[in-house]
N, C-alpha and C positions, 0 to 999 in steps of 0.2 A: 426103494428111492424114487421120488417121484420123479417122473420125466420134465423136461424143460419147457414154458411151453413155445411154440414158435411163434418168431418174432413178424408181425405182419412188414409188408412194403409195398411199394406203390411200381405198378406197370402203367403202359398205356396202350390202350385198344383203340381204335379210330379216334386219336387225340384225346381221349377221356383218361381221366386219371382211375383206377380200381386197386384198393389194398388185398393184396391176398399174402397166405402164407405157405403156399406149399410150393418148393424149389426144384421140382418135376413136376410136369404135366403134361396131360396129352392137349394137343390142338385141339381136338373136341373141347377138352373139357374147359381149355381158354376161352373156345368159343359162348362157353355156356355161363362163364363170366358176364358176357355182358346180353345174354338172352337168346344168341342166336346159334342154329343148329348145321350140322355140317351137310345135311339135304340140300339146305338152301347157299350157304356160304362157306369160302375157304377159309384159312387164317395164312398168311404173310407177314413173317418175320423181318423187321427191319434192323440191322446192322451197317453202322457206319452212315455213309455219305449214298453209298452206292449199291451196299453189298442186298440183297434181297433172299431170303430160303421160303419158299412157296410150298404149303402143305397143303396145294390140291390132291384129294382122293387118298389122301395119309392121315385123317384123322387119329386114329390111333397112335401117330408117332409120337413119345415121347420128348418132351423141349426140356432143358436146365434153361430153366427162368431167373432171372437174378432183379436187384432193383434197377428201376430204369430201363426194363425189357421194352421193345415196342414193337406194334403189331398194327394191321389194318387186317379186315376183313373186305372180301369180293365176293361178290353174287356171282352165284352156278346157272342163275337164270339169266331168261333173253333181257337183253336191255334195251328198252325201252326207244323207243326213235321219236323226237320233239319235230 
């Protein structure tokens, strides 16, 4: 019996929409969706109005991803001062 194809669904990273099919991904894999590396940025999951889950230093942490999940990336390098 053939395995059913996984349905794609939308998530948001840094304000951009991306289509994925996996329901569980590591923080590092989610960074790869936007072409970023855990060497230079880390992932923060946004849950609701005020709750944030930081994955700084934890790129191998598995995250349960659902349609509409929102994330931002944060640079780990020095911030330029203007």
